[in-house]
N, C-alpha and C positions, 0 to 999 in steps of 0.2 A: 389222482391222488394214491398214494402208495403207504401202506403201512405194515409193520414188521409184525409178525406173531411167530410164537415159538412152537414148534414141531416137537413131539416127545419121542422117547424109546418104544420099539416095539413091544417089549415085554410089559411096558406100562399101559399101553392103549385103551384095553377093556375097562380098566379102573378110572385111566387119568382124564378121559373126556368129561365124567361127571365128576370125578374127586377134585378137579380144579373149583368148580363151584363151590365145593363145602368151605372155602375159605372167603366168599362172598361178602359175609357181615363181620365186622370187627367189633367188640364192646368191650372196653379197656378204660383204663384210668379213672379219673372223676367225671362221671355224667357223660362219655365219649362214645360216640356209636357211628361206624362207617358202612355203608353198603357200596362196595364194587359190584355195580349193577351187572348180572348176568347176561341181559337180555341185548344182544347185539345189534337189534333195530332201533332200541331206545336207549343205549348206552351214551350218557352225557360224558363231556370233555372232564369231568371233575366227579370224583365219588360223592355220593349222597351222604350228608352229614345230618345225624338225628342225636338227641339227648336221650340218655340210658336210664340215668337214675341209679348208675352201678359205680360203687367206690372201691376201686383195688389199686393201691400203689405197684406191685409188681406183677408176676406171673398170673396169667388168665387163659383159659381154653373157649374157644368159641366154636360152632360148628353151624352149617347151612345144609339144606338137603340138596339133592342133584340138580334141583332147579334155581338154586342159590337163594332158596327161602330159608331164614333164620329159624333153627331148630331149638337151642338153647346154650346157655354160656356158664362158666363156672369161675370162681376166684381159687378153687382148690378145696374148700371146705363147705360152700354153699352152691347150689346148682339153681338157676333161674330159667322158667321156659320161656318161649318167644314173646309171651305177653309182658314179661318183665316180672313175673311171679315166681315165688320160691316153689320148686316143686315139693311135695308134700314128704316124700322121703328124701327131701333134697339139702338135708342139712347135716353136720357132723362128719365130712368127710375129712380126711387127715391131712389134707394138703395144707401147707402153710401161707397165710396171708401175706407175707412178706418174702417168700421164695421167689427165687428168680424165674424159674419156670415151674408155677405151682401145679399146673395142670396141662394135658394135652388130651385130645380127642381121637380116639381111633374108631372108625367104622368098622362094624363085624365084615370079615371076608366074605361069608356065604349067606348070613339071615339078615334079611331086610329089615329095616327102621331099627336095628340094633346097633348101639354104641357102647364103648368102653372108656371111662374116664380114669386116666392115669395121674396119681398125684404124688407129689415130693413135699416134704415136712422144711420147716425153717432151718437154717443155720445147721444142715447136718444132723438134725435132732429128730427128724421124722423119716418114716418108712417110704419106700415106694409101694404102692397099694393102687388097685382098681376097684371099680365100681359098674357095673352094667345098667345100662338106661335101654327101656324098650318104648319105644314111640306110641303104641297103641294104648298105653297105659294113660290114666287120667283124661280119658276122652279125646286122644289123640294129641296131647299136649305133653306126653312122657312122663316117666318116672323111674325112680331108681328099683331095680328088681330086688324085693326083701329077699336077705340071705347071699346076695351076690354084691353087698357093699364092703368098701374098706378091706378088700382081700388082699393081703400083705406078701409082695412079693421079695422084698428085702427090709430086714428090721430096720436098718438104718441107711438114709444115703445123703448125698450133696444135693443142693437144690436145682439139680438138673436132670431134664428128660426129653428123649429126642424120639422120632421114628421115622420108618421109611417104609415102602413097600417092597416085598420081597419079588425075586426076580421071578419072572413066568409064573405069577402067583396073584391073588388076592390078599394073601396074606400080609402081613405086616410084622416088623422087628420094632420093639421097643426096648431104648436103651436107657442107662443112667451110670453114674461113678459112685463107688464105695469103696466099703474094705474090702481086701480079699477074703477074709474068713468070714463075712457076714451073710446070714442066711434070713430065709422068712422068719425065723424065730430067735435069731441071735443077732444082735448089731456088729457082732465082731470086734476086734480090738486093733488098736493101732491107727494109723492114719488112713485117710482115703487115698487108695491106691490102684484101685483097679477098674476097669469096664466091663458091664454087664450087658448082656440083651436078651430078651424074651421074645418068643414068637406067638405073635396074634393068630390064631389058626381057624379054619373051616374047613368044614368036610363037604367036597363039592357035591351037590345033588341031593342032600339030606338037609339043608337050611339049618347045620350045626355049627355055631362060631364059638370059641372060647379063646382061653389065655393059658398057653404053657406054665404050669406052676415053676418048673426048673429054668433056669437059664441056658441058654446054648452053649453047649460044651465047646470050649477054644481047644483045637488041636495043637496049635502053637505053645499051649500050657499043660500039655500033657490030658487034653480033654476036662480040664477044669473048668468050673463055671466061671471064671474072671479070666480077662486078660490084663496082666500087670502093666501099671505106666510105668513112665521113667521115675526114678528115686527123685529127681529134680523138682517134678511136677506134684508129687504127692500132697494130699491134705486140703486143696482149695476147696472151700464147700459152695461159694457164692461165683456167679458166672454163668453163662450158657454152655449147655451141651449141644452141638449142630451138626448134624448129617448133611451132605451135600445132596442136592436135587437128584442127581443121578446115582446116589446111594454108595459112591466108592470112596468117599473121604468123610473124616470125622473129626470135627474140633473141639477140645476141652478148654474151657476159657476160666481162669482164676483171679478174680478182682482182689481177693484177701488170701492170707498166707494160711488161715483155717487153724485147727487146734494144734498143729506142730510147732507154728509160728516160722518166722523167717521171710526175708524178701523174697529168696530164691525161689518161693513155691508160687509165687503170682505171675502171670503171664498166659500164653496159650500154646498149645501142642497139637500138632497135626498128625494124625493116623490114619491108616486105612481101613474100609470096612467091605465087606463083600456081602452085596444085598442078596446074593443067591443062596447063601448058607449060614449068614449072620457071624460069619467068622471076623474079628479084629485084627490089625495087621499094622506092619510098619514100627518104625525104631522111636516114634514120638518126636517129628522135629518141632524144635522149640521156635516159636515164629516171634514170641517177645517176651520181655520178662517183667515188663511193667502191669500195672492193675488192669486187666482185660474184663468186661462185663459182656457186652454185647458182641454177638457172632454173626455173621450170615455169610452165604453164598451167593451168586449170581446165577439166574435160572441154569444157565449152561454148564454150571460148576466149574467155569474156567478161572473165575476171580472168587478171591476170598476176602471179607471184608471184618474189621473188628475196630473196637474203640479202645482208648486208653483212658482211664480217669478213676482217681482215687477217691472222688468226693462223691458222698451220697446224695447231697442237694447241692444245687448251684450257689455260688456266693461271687463277689466281686474279684476273688484271687483264684476262685476254682477254674480248672481248665480241663477240656476233653479233646482229644485226637481221635481222627478216623484214619485207618490205615488200609492198603490195598495190597495183595498179593496175586501174581499170575501164577495158576496152579500147573499150566501145562507142561513146562521143563521141569521136571521133579528137582533137577539138579540145580536150577536156579531160582527156587523160589525165595529162598531169603534175600538174592541179589534185587529181586523184583520188587521188593518192598517201597512202597510209596505211600508217604505220609502226606495226604492231599486236604486234610482241614485242622485248623487248629482253632479250637471254639472257647473264646475266653468267656468264663461264667459259666461253661457246661458242666454237665454231672454225668455220672454213669447211666446207662439206660439200655434196654434191647435193640436189636435191629431184627427186622422182618420183611420177607418178600412179600408183596402185594399180587393181587392177579394180573395187573397190568405191567408186571416187569419190575416195576421199582423195589428198591430197597428203601422201607421207611425206619425213621429214626426217631426215637423218644427224645421229646425235651421237655424234662423235668418243671411242672409248676406254670407250663405256658398252655395258650391255645392253638399251638400249632404242630405239626408233625414235618419234621426234615426229610428229604428224600435224596436218593441217589441213583442215577441211570447205570448200573451197574455193568453192563455188557460193553467195558471200554476201558483202554489201557490210561485214558486221561479224564477219571471220573470228577464230577462237581459236585460238591455239598450244596443244597438248597435248603435254606433253613426254615424257610416259610412255605412248603409245599403244599400243605393242606391246613386250612383253617376248620379246627373242630369245634368252634364255640357252637354251643354253650359249655362244650366238654373241656376238660382241661388234662393235658398229657402228663403222665407221671413217669415210674421207670419200666414200666412192663407194656408189651404188646401180645396179643393172642400166639399162641404155638400152635402150629399145624404140622401136619406130615411132610414132610420135605417135597416127597415124591410129586406132590399135587404142582409144584412148579419147575420141573424138570424139562428141559430142552436139550436137544441134539443138534440141530440144525434150525435156522430160520428161512423164511419164505417170504418173499417181498412181491406183491402187486398179484393177486387171485383173480385176474380179470381176462376173459376171453380174448385171445387176439393180441394181450400185451407179452413182454417178455417177461417171464416169473423168473425171479432170482431164488437162489437155493445156495445159502453159506452155512457151513458146518462150524461148530465151536471149536477153539482150540487150534486155528487153522495153521498156526507155526509146525504142529505135530504132525499135521496130514501129510503123509508122504504119497497116496494115490485114493481115488475114488471112484467106484464104478457106480452109475447112477440109472435107476429104470424109474421114468416119470409115469409110468400108467398108462399113457396114450400110446404105446408102440415105439417111444422114442427113447432110447439108452443113449450114455455118454460116459466113456473113461477119460478120467482126467488125471493128471500127475502133477504131484504138489499142491498146495493150498490154492484156495481163489472161489471167487463166486461163478457158479454155473447157472445156466439158464435154459428155459424152455418154453416155447410158446403154445401153448392150447388152442386148437383151432376150435375146438367145440367146448359148451359148457359142461358142467356134470361133477362127478365125484371121482377122484383119482387116487390109487395107491401107489405112493412114491417110497420107493425103498433106496437105501444106499449101502453099499459095502465099502469100507473106510479101512484102510491101512495106514497105521502111525508110523512114524519114523522108527519107533521103537520095536517095530515088526507085530504090535499087535492088531489083530483084524476084529472088526466090528460091524453087526448090521443092526440098520435102523429103519423104520416102517412108519408110514403115516399116512392116513387119509386126508385128502386136501379136497376142497370144493373150489371148482374154476366157475364164476359166476358170468352170465351174458352180459358184455358191456353194451350201454346203451349208446345210440347214434341221435344226434339232434337233425333231423330234416329241416330242409327251409323252408321258413314262412312265406306265404303269398304276401308280394310286396303292395299289392291294392289295398292290403288291410291296414297299411302301416301310416296313414296320413290323414288328419281330422283337423277340423275346422273349430276353432272357439266361437260358436254362433252366439252366444249370450254375452259374450265380452267379459266372463268371469275371471278369466286369468287361466282357466285349465280346462280339461274335458274327462270325463269318466270314460275309459276303455276297459273294455271286458277282455281281460288275458286268457280266460278260457277257449276265446274263440280261436287261440293258436295252437290249443294242446293237439288237434287232431293232425294239423300239420308237422307238428315237433315229432309226433310218435310216427307217422308214416304207416309202416306195416307192422311195426313192433307191437307186442302183446301189452295193452293198457293195463291188464292184471299183474303183470310183472314189473312194470316201470312207473314211477312217480314222477310227475311233471312238477316243477315249481319255478317261481320267476323271482329275480331277485336283482338288487339295485346295483352291485358290484360284481366284477368276475370273482373278488375273493370271497364275497357272500355265495354266489354260486357255488365254488367250489367247497366251500365250508357247510354249504346247508344252513346258513344263517339269515335272518332278516327277509324272510320271503315276503313278497309282495302280496296286498291283497287281490281278488278275482278282480273286483272292479276298482281300477287303480287310477286314481286321480292324477292326472299328467298334467303339469304345469304346460304354459305356452312355450315352445321352442322345440327341441330335439333331446329327448332322453333315452339314453342306451339301456336296454332291458336284457338282463341275462337270463338265460334258460337253462336250469338243471334238469337233465334226464337221469334218474338213479335206480339202479335194480332194487326192488324192494326185498329181495331173498338173500340178499347179501349182509354181512356186518357194515355198519355205516362207515368204518373207517378203513375198508380195503379199496376202495377207489373205483368200483365198477360203476361208473357214472361219467358223463361227458356234459359239457358246458360249450355254450354259444351264445351269440348275442344278436339283438335287431334292434332297429332306431326305431322309435316311436315318435311322429311329429304332429304336433299340435300347432296349427297356426291360428294367429288372432284373424278375426274379421278384420281386415287391415283397416286401421284408422290412424291417423295423426292430426294434430292441432297445434296451434300455435308455431307454424312454421315460419322461423325469422323471414324477415323480408330480404328479397335480393336486392340488394343497392350496388349500384354501380357509379362511380365518379364520373361528373361531367368532363369533357374535353374540352380544349381551348375554346371550340366554337361556343360553348356555353348555351346549348340551344334545348338541353333536356332531352335529347335523344341518343341513346345508345343501344349497341348490340349484346343481348344477353345469352349467354352460354348456358340454355337449360339442362344438356345433358351433363355439363359440370356440375350443375347444383344438385344433382340428384343423390351425392353423397351427405348432403346437408339435411335434405329430406329423409334419406335412410337413418341418419343418427336421430333426428328428431323423433321419428317413429320408432324408435329402439331397434334399428336394424332386424326386423322382422325376416324369417325364412321363407322361401319360395313365393316370393312377392316380385311382381313387375311392375312399371311405372309408366305412366303416359301422361302428357299434359293435354289440356282443351281450353279452348278461348271461353267456354261458358259452362255454368253449372250442370246446365242439360245436358251438353255435348260429353262431361264427364261422368254422369249418370248413366248415359246411354252407350258410351264408349264410342262416341262419334267425332270427327273431324278433330282428328289427333294433331297436335303442332309436330312439325317435322324438326327433330332435334341434332339432325345431321348438319344442320347450319345454324347460323347464331339467328336469334329472334329478336328483330327489332321492335321496340315499344313505340307506340304513336302518342302515349300521353305519361305524363308522371305524376302520380303512380298509377300503373295499370295493373288489373288483376287477371290472372290466370288460374288454372285450376288443375290439380293434380289428380290421377286415379291409382289407387293402390290395389292391384288385382292379386288376390291368391292363385298362383299356378296350378294348384291342385284341385281348386275348388271354383267353379267358374262364378257361382254366386257368391262368393265370399271377396268383398271389395269394400274399399271408404275412398272418399274424396275429402279434399280441402284445398281453400285457395291460398295463392300467392300473390303477395304484393310486389311488383317490379319498381323501383324507384331509382332515379337518376338524382344524385346528389351533387349540390353545387361546391363549387372549389372555393376553399377558404381565402379570406383576404389576408394579405401579407404586407407588411412594412420592410423597406429597405434600410437598414441601419446606416448610421454615420460611418465613413472611413475612420481608420484608427492609424494615428501616426505616433510611434514611440521612440525614445532614445535606446540605443544599444546600451546596455549593461556589462557590468564585469560578469565573466571575462568578455573583453571587447572582440567578439568573433562576427559581429554584424547579425546575431541573431538573439530573439528573446522569447519567453513563454507568455502565452496568453490563455486566460480562462475564457473560452468561448462561449459559455454559458451566460457571460455577463452581458450577451446580446440577447438574451431570449426575449425580454421584456420589451426590447426595442422592435424585435421581429414580431411578436405577437403579444400586444398589450392585453388581450383578453385571457391570458394565461391558460386557454383551453385547449390548447394544441401541443402535439410533441415538435418541438424543435431540435433539427440535427444538423450538423455541419460536414462539409464534403470539398474534396481538392477539383473536383470537374461538376459540370452541369449535369453530366451522364450519370455520376454516381448520385447526384442528387435526386434526380429523376427517378431513378430504380430503386434508391434507399439502400445501394450497397456500400459497402467501406465508409463507414462515418469516421469522421476524425476524433480522437480522444479530446476530452474536454479540456486537457492542459496541452497546448499546441503551440511547437517551437516555429516560427518564422523567421526566415533570412531573407535580408532585403525587403523586397515589395512583393506580395501574394494575394491573389483575388480568393476569397472563400465564400463557396456557394453554400445557400441555407435552405432548409426544407423544413416548411410549417406542415405537418399532417394532424388531420381532424381525427378525433375518436374512431370515426366511421371509413379511415382510411382515405380520405380525400387529401390531396396537399397541392401545394403552390410553391415556386421556387423564386431565390432573388439571391445578390451577392453584394459585397463589400470589399474593400481594400483594407490589407493591412501593412503598413510601410515600418520598418525599423531605421530610425534616422541613424548615421554614424557619429560616434563618438569623436572629437578633435584629438588630432596627436598631439602629444605633450612631450616636452622634454624632460631630460632627467639631469635635473642641476646638479653641480659638484658639492662636496661638502664646504661648510661655512665656519668660517672661524670668528669668534668674537673681535669686538674691534678694543684696541687699547690707545687711546688717545687723550689728549687734556679734556676732552668732553665726557670721558667716562668715568664715574664714581667706581673706585675700586670694589665698592662693596656689591657691584652688581656686574652682569654680562650683557653687553649689546650687541645685537645684530642687526645691520641693515638689510633686511631680506629683499628690497627692489633690485638688488644687484643679481637677483636669480631670475630677474622677469624675462630677460631676453632668452636665456635658456628655457623656461618655460614655456614660452611662446611657441618655439620651435618653428619659426619661421612664418607664424601666423600673425594676422594683422593685429597690432595692440588696438585698433578703434573697434574691431569686430569680436574680440574676446576681452575676457575679464578674468584677473588672475588674482586668487586669493590664498591666504595661508593658514594651517590649523595644526593644533598639537596632535590631533587624534584623527586616524582615517574615518572613523564614524561621523566626526563633523567636517571632513572634506567634503565625504559622501552626500552628506545631509546639506553641507552650505551653511553652516552655524557655527557661532563662534569664532568667527576671522580674526587673525592676529593683525595689529597694525603693522603698518611697514617697518618701522622702528620697534625692535621688539626686544624688550629687557627682560632680562633674568635674574633675579637676586643671586648673588654669588654663593655657589654650593661647593663647598671644599670636597674634595675628592671624587666630584662629578666630571667624568670627562667628556660625554657626548649625550646627543639626546636625537630624536627624528623629529621632523616637522614634514607636512603635507602640504602639497600644493594642488591647486583647483583651477583648470582651466574650462571656462563655459563659454559656449557659443552663444552672443549676445542675441541671435536670431532664433534659433532652436531651442536653446536652453539645455541643449546637450552638454555634458562634461566630460573630462577625465583627469584623473589626478596620478601624481607620482611623490615620491618622498624623497628627503636629502636628510643628510647628517649636519647637525650642527656641534662644532667642536668647543669645549670650553676650555680656553688656556689662561694661566696666570699672568697677568701683566708685570713688568719688569719693575722691582724693587730699587729706588734711589736712597742710598745711606748718606745721609747728611755728615759732613766732616768735622762739625761743632754745633755747639748751641750755648747759650748764656741765659742760666735760670737765675734772672734778677728781676723777674716778676714784672717785666714792663709790658707783659702780653704779646712779647715777639721772642720767637724762637726760644721760650723757657724750657723747653723739653728736647730730648732726644727722641724726636718723632720720626717714625719709620711708615710712610703710607703703604697700606697694601699688606703688611708683613700679618698683622691681626686677622684681616680679613681673607687671606688667602691660603693661610697656612693655621690649621685647626691643632697643631700637636708640636709648636715649636717651642724651644725655651733660650732665654737670653742671660748671660753673665756678663759682669763688666769687672776689669782688674784693673788695680792700681800698678805703679811702674814695678812694684815688688811681686807682682804677680798674686796678688792677695785679692780674692773676691770681695768686692764692695758692694754691689747690686745685682740682684738676679730675680728674674720674674719668668712667667710661661704662658703661654695661651690661655691655659685655664684660669689664671688669676693676673691677667696683662694691666700692668700700669706703667706709663711711659716714665723713663729715668729723668728726674728732675734735679739732678745734682745730689741728692741727699741719700747716702749710703743705707742699704737695709740689710748690709751683711757684714761680716768682720768686727773688729773690736771699734769702729768707727761708727756702727750700725745706728741710726738715728742722732748722730752728734753733729747736726748742722750740715752746711753745705760743705762739698769736698773742695781742696784747693784746685786753683787755676793749674791747668796742666793737661797732658795728653794720657787718654786712658784707653786700654784696648778692651774689646769685646769679643765675645764668639755666640754666634746664632747656630743653635742644632733645629733643623727643620724636623727631623726624625721621619725623613721621608728617603726611602732608599733610591728614588730617582731624582733628588734633589743634593748639590753639594754644600756643606755646612758654611757658612760665612765666617771669618774670622779677619777683624779690621780696626781701625783706632777712630778716637773721637776726641775733640778737642774742647774742653770746658774753659769759657772765659766769661768773668764778669762785666 
């Protein structure tokens, strides 16, 4: 495993190693506390969470000792000791309870166990002041020194305070943002518009540490105490002041416009700072013009992060953004802006580096802290990085000296014999680097990139690098690193890896410590820890260690062993893992072995050849497939127990009786005394009885192709009346014998075909038979021509008459009339079913307007019953109408009316008009109200006035049918 950790600048080394532990404990928010455990051998994967009883909305200061033990914490107005009790002189400090950065704690440069608390007030209405704490007071719990409490450095300043370590010194610079003419006794006038820095000094060798009362003179401003900010920046009192871990950059954040008003005063501005002399510099690069509150740098100082939020507390409509900049190329800082998180319901809050290299993000009113892995161009915000329950996050996190977190290059894998990687921060700006790895190896590199060195021996090495940036700037960095001895897993004696479950409990206790000496080999037991794990992942992560007395279930289990250097940090990877297999075999046993059953052959003598070798797979499965077991067969129980008279399984075993009992012996191949036995019954099964079904003959059906579909399962009950066997059908006897290629249940047969049947018992024994299926041909049938109705003296003009027998010869199509029966039908369905046959003389009531219809003929073989059908058209024609030339309406019952047979029956839309010699209509009628003319007029002047005189009358019949020509003629009336 490999773990990156950060190396620091040469001039910070003496302070940094212990100073980083000063940030081990965080106390903040409501009842929230976190311990970033400083002990590398016991560091957990997550920080330790504790309740604090502390309540603070915004800024807070917390400090731990050189070993990472909590010393005290403050909200800027009250100081609590490590036990959570208020120091006796720890109240009344001038810090603001709602200031962004209410307090920062700086360790005295030369005087041990002495600390300075620097405080700022609320909303620009309080001073920058400091108080001195000496830890030997109050029985070692610490207290504020009387007379060195609330010493004012600036009478009034913004809610901002930051600190960094002075180059090549243990001294520190503390800085704030205030009015340019403000002093320790005068708040000054106008807007906040200047940066100030004070030096926390120590006199080496004398044990004296103090705070300079005057700010560091700024050479760029005529040695005045202040460094003027841009006019566009002035006056914002809320928001953080943050110096980069390497001390070279400074950001001023304004979440509000402050006293002067105007939205142009919100935002974030980037300045330079010289940690060697306390000088501010730069033109003040405006990064953002929104409400910026929280600001933080990555440990390498390459990346800058800030939030944007105008909300004091979250709501459904509030919003918080997180933004990143790459500071490596000063001309492209603005262009590198990366807005990587947009948090709905978010509100303002501070950002703070942790000892683990992550930036933590407050989440107001929740039990979580968010986090950012900052050393990447593509950061990701994790909103639930740490659950701080029962604590609640508010707006502020502890403020620390930023130098605590500084790094300039990273190292990956500090293990002997591994390739250790070194990587500089701001790689794109590196033009060249010259490395001295402290082991005699050096390396000169052109351009950026990861460099490697492999350390042959464990030990502490001083690594130094001379870096030339593309700008021509040259810097030296030095760090002591420790290379740790890598463990090697020596092989385990394989004779210790096999066990027998003698008591058949299902497992065996194995003492894992017996393998430790083998794993260590010649390695020092005091340097390496040996642990055993169930998986490779567990071994690599050192999780889920197995107990020394490991209960191993029957079977083979893979055990992973980890050998880890216990003098190195837990995450640095100086460990090795390997595995071995533990095998626990059962005292082999098997019961209820299925009977070995064979079907008798056609001899039906109950004697068969048994393949005992092939049957071993059944026995193995029944036994649960135990490992490391061999099998032998024996004729008696005694032979099986004594392992004598083993049956030769290379040839078939022929039974002498059915059933016959033989015995199998299961032998653990690792333990000679670990075996079991069991009986097996060899049984020859009788063949099943089978009935031969009757042959099937059917007529060909439409389409008449000589084939027909058959449901083969309809024969099942005939083949196996018991219904206990499985019946299947085949094209050949060989398929029936093998059970291959069964026919589908719906099977099409053409002509005549033999079907083979297999009846199989549940035990797999079978018998076969066959039957014939024959498809009888349908008779050939003629297609009769159209048939027209008859019009003769026998026909009533109210109907159409067809003599169907005239079609018989054609329907017979050459077949014998004595061997076949012909019948006629009005529908194909009736013809197919042979129902509702028509009489030979087929009469249909006359249907005006109907010209044709279909009739269906059926030709049936009198012997087979097979039939065929065809159809023909019957045509309805009107019969010829005979018009009389005269009539005598004298009521003698003979020819009394002008009667035109067939007119009304055959024409449903005609009209009739009768005219006298003068051309006047004397009578008219139509199909809808037809009355035969009886000589009495119904039209004209004589309408209804008795009989017309004798004479010739003319008539016109209009058929109102486009296909029929109207009739005009005469009729004679005579009495």
